[in-house]
C-alpha positions in Angstrom: 85.4 101.2 221.2 82.2 99.2 221.1 79.2 99.9 223.3 79.5 96.6 225.2 83.2 97.3 225.9 82.3 100.6 227.4 79.6 99.1 229.5 81.9 96.4 230.7 84.6 98.9 231.6 82.1 101.0 233.5 80.8 98.1 235.5 84.3 96.9 236.4 85.3 100.4 237.5 82.2 100.8 239.6 82.5 97.4 241.3 80.4 95.5 238.8 77.0 96.5 240.2 74.2 98.4 238.7 74.4 101.4 241.0 74.9 105.0 240.2 76.5 105.5 236.7 76.2 101.9 235.6 73.7 100.7 233.0 71.5 97.6 233.2 72.5 94.8 230.8 71.4 95.3 227.2 68.4 93.5 225.8 70.6 91.1 223.8 72.4 90.0 226.9 69.1 89.5 228.8 67.7 87.4 226.0 70.9 85.4 225.8 71.7 82.9 223.1 68.1 81.9 222.5 67.1 85.3 221.3 70.0 85.5 218.9 69.2 82.0 217.6 65.6 83.0 217.1 66.6 86.1 215.1 69.0 84.1 212.9 66.3 81.4 212.3 63.8 84.1 211.4 66.2 85.7 209.0 67.0 82.3 207.4 63.3 81.6 207.0 62.7 85.0 205.4 65.6 84.3 203.0 64.1 80.9 202.0 60.6 82.4 201.5 62.1 85.1 199.1 64.9 83.2 197.4 63.2 79.8 197.1 60.5 80.7 194.6 63.0 82.7 192.5 65.3 79.6 192.3 62.3 77.5 191.4 61.5 79.9 188.5 65.1 79.7 187.3 65.1 75.9 187.3 61.8 75.8 185.5 63.0 78.3 182.8 66.1 76.2 182.1 64.4 72.7 182.2 64.2 71.2 178.7 62.9 67.8 179.9 61.3 67.2 183.2 58.9 64.2 183.5 56.6 63.6 186.4 58.2 61.3 188.9 61.7 63.0 188.7 62.7 65.4 191.4 65.1 67.2 189.2 65.0 67.9 185.4 66.6 65.3 183.2 67.9 67.9 180.8 68.8 71.6 181.4 69.7 74.0 178.7 69.1 77.3 177.0 67.3 76.0 173.9 63.9 77.6 174.7 65.5 80.9 175.7 67.5 81.0 172.5 64.3 80.2 170.5 62.4 83.0 172.2 65.2 85.6 171.9 65.9 85.2 168.2 64.8 88.0 166.0 62.5 85.6 164.0 60.7 84.1 166.9 56.9 84.0 166.7 56.4 85.8 170.0 58.6 88.8 168.9 56.7 89.1 165.6 53.4 88.9 167.3 54.4 91.6 169.8 55.7 93.8 167.1 52.4 93.5 165.1 50.3 94.0 168.2 52.0 97.3 169.0 51.4 98.8 165.5 48.5 101.2 165.4 47.2 100.2 162.0 
Protein backbone atom coordinates (compact mmCIF):
# COMPACT_ATOMS: atom_id res chain seq x y z
CA UNK A 1 0.00 0.00 0.00
CA UNK A 2 1.37 3.41 -0.93
CA UNK A 3 2.07 6.14 1.61
CA UNK A 4 -0.62 8.47 0.36
CA UNK A 5 -3.20 5.66 0.57
CA UNK A 6 -2.25 5.04 4.18
CA UNK A 7 -2.48 8.73 4.98
CA UNK A 8 -5.84 9.01 3.27
CA UNK A 9 -7.14 5.99 5.14
CA UNK A 10 -5.94 7.44 8.48
CA UNK A 11 -7.60 10.77 7.77
CA UNK A 12 -10.89 9.21 6.84
CA UNK A 13 -10.85 6.97 9.95
CA UNK A 14 -10.10 9.93 12.22
CA UNK A 15 -12.69 12.23 10.71
CA UNK A 16 -10.49 13.86 8.09
CA UNK A 17 -8.82 16.32 10.46
CA UNK A 18 -5.23 16.78 11.42
CA UNK A 19 -5.78 15.93 15.03
CA UNK A 20 -4.11 13.25 17.08
CA UNK A 21 -2.63 10.47 14.93
CA UNK A 22 -3.17 12.18 11.58
CA UNK A 23 -0.34 13.66 9.58
CA UNK A 24 -0.33 17.02 7.79
CA UNK A 25 -0.47 16.89 4.00
CA UNK A 26 2.72 15.94 2.24
CA UNK A 27 4.92 18.57 0.63
CA UNK A 28 3.88 17.47 -2.84
CA UNK A 29 0.20 17.95 -2.08
CA UNK A 30 0.93 21.37 -0.55
CA UNK A 31 2.81 22.44 -3.65
CA UNK A 32 0.11 21.10 -5.90
CA UNK A 33 0.35 20.75 -9.63
CA UNK A 34 2.61 23.80 -10.03
CA UNK A 35 5.44 22.20 -8.08
CA UNK A 36 5.20 18.98 -10.05
CA UNK A 37 5.18 20.91 -13.31
CA UNK A 38 8.25 22.87 -12.23
CA UNK A 39 10.11 19.64 -11.43
CA UNK A 40 9.21 18.12 -14.78
CA UNK A 41 10.28 21.31 -16.58
CA UNK A 42 13.61 21.33 -14.72
CA UNK A 43 14.20 17.69 -15.60
CA UNK A 44 13.40 18.35 -19.27
CA UNK A 45 15.76 21.34 -19.30
CA UNK A 46 18.56 19.28 -17.75
CA UNK A 47 18.02 16.53 -20.32
CA UNK A 48 18.21 19.06 -23.17
CA UNK A 49 21.40 20.59 -21.74
CA UNK A 50 23.05 17.16 -21.54
CA UNK A 51 21.66 15.39 -24.61
CA UNK A 52 21.52 18.40 -26.97
CA UNK A 53 25.28 18.89 -27.40
CA UNK A 54 25.82 15.16 -27.78
CA UNK A 55 23.27 14.99 -30.59
CA UNK A 56 24.95 17.97 -32.21
CA UNK A 57 28.28 16.13 -32.18
CA UNK A 58 26.68 13.07 -33.75
CA UNK A 59 25.19 15.16 -36.56
CA UNK A 60 28.49 16.95 -37.16
CA UNK A 61 30.39 13.66 -37.27
CA UNK A 62 28.00 12.24 -39.88
CA UNK A 63 27.72 15.35 -42.08
CA UNK A 64 29.48 14.93 -45.40
CA UNK A 65 28.22 18.18 -46.89
CA UNK A 66 26.86 21.10 -44.89
CA UNK A 67 27.00 24.56 -46.41
CA UNK A 68 26.37 27.81 -44.55
CA UNK A 69 22.75 28.82 -44.97
CA UNK A 70 21.38 25.29 -44.58
CA UNK A 71 19.89 24.35 -41.21
CA UNK A 72 20.53 20.63 -41.77
CA UNK A 73 23.33 18.84 -43.66
CA UNK A 74 22.69 18.24 -47.35
CA UNK A 75 24.38 14.85 -47.18
CA UNK A 76 24.89 12.44 -44.28
CA UNK A 77 27.10 9.38 -44.37
CA UNK A 78 29.93 7.36 -42.91
CA UNK A 79 32.53 8.19 -45.55
CA UNK A 80 34.85 10.08 -43.19
CA UNK A 81 34.41 7.53 -40.43
CA UNK A 82 35.34 4.70 -42.78
CA UNK A 83 38.35 6.67 -44.02
CA UNK A 84 39.62 7.27 -40.47
CA UNK A 85 39.03 3.71 -39.29
CA UNK A 86 40.76 1.91 -42.15
CA UNK A 87 44.12 0.34 -41.28
CA UNK A 88 45.91 2.45 -43.88
CA UNK A 89 44.60 5.82 -42.74
CA UNK A 90 47.16 8.56 -42.24
CA UNK A 91 46.02 9.25 -38.69
CA UNK A 92 46.51 5.64 -37.61
CA UNK A 93 49.98 5.51 -39.14
CA UNK A 94 50.95 8.80 -37.47
CA UNK A 95 49.70 7.58 -34.11
CA UNK A 96 51.59 4.33 -34.51
CA UNK A 97 54.83 6.08 -35.41
CA UNK A 98 54.44 8.61 -32.58
CA UNK A 99 54.08 5.87 -29.98
CA UNK A 100 57.33 4.15 -30.98
CA UNK A 101 60.24 4.95 -28.66
CA UNK A 102 62.86 5.08 -31.41
